[in-house]
N, C-alpha and C positions, 0 to 999 in steps of 0.2 A: 463530450465531457459532461453532458447533462445527466448521465447515468451514474454519477458518483455522489455518495453521501459522505459528508465531512462535517462533523460536529466539533472539531477542534481537538478531540481526544481520539477519535476513531475515523478511519477512512475505509469505505466499502465501495467496491465496484469491479469492473473487469480489469485485469492486470494490465492489459495494453493501454487502457485509458489512464490508469493510475501512474504508469511509467511517465506519461506526458505530464499529467497533473502534478506529480511530485516535484518537478523542477520548479513550479511556481510556489509550492509549499516551502521548499528549501529557501527560495529567495526571500520569503517573508519571515525567515529566521526561526521557524518552528524546529528545525533540526540543525544540529551542529554539523560541520563538514565531515567528520569521521563517521558519524551515524548515517548521514546521507549517502556517503560512498558505500558503506556496508549494505544499506538497503538497496541501493542501485545494483550491486552485485547479486544479491539474493533474488531480486525481481527478474534478472536475466535468466534464471533457471526455471522460471514459472511460465507456462503457456499463456499467451496474451488473452485467450478466451476464457481462462479460469477466472472465477470470482474470488477475490481476496478481501480480507479485512486486516487492516494494520491498526494496532492499538498503540498510540503514543503515550498513554497515561499510566502504564503499568509500573513505572518507577525504576525498573531494572533493564532498560533498553526497550527495544520494540518487540511486540508480539505479533506474529504474522499467522493467520489461519487461511488455508487455501481449500477451495472447493473446485475440483477438477471439472472440466467441461461436461463429462458424462455422468458425474456423480449426482445422485438423487439427494436433495436436501429435505429433511423432514423437520 
């Protein structure tokens, strides 16, 4: 879990780590139950080794950006 960046508005890290971490975030009431369940379903579709960014601050729900395991980030 040390490889996760969370500034309160954005969460960045490996999808597998974020799946575990997100349960704690939900318990701290950052997400409502419907949003949490929607996010949990979306994360099931993403490989655990992929790097993802979840933006909680966009005002129109969550924004998720995915970098696949083999994708080159520039």
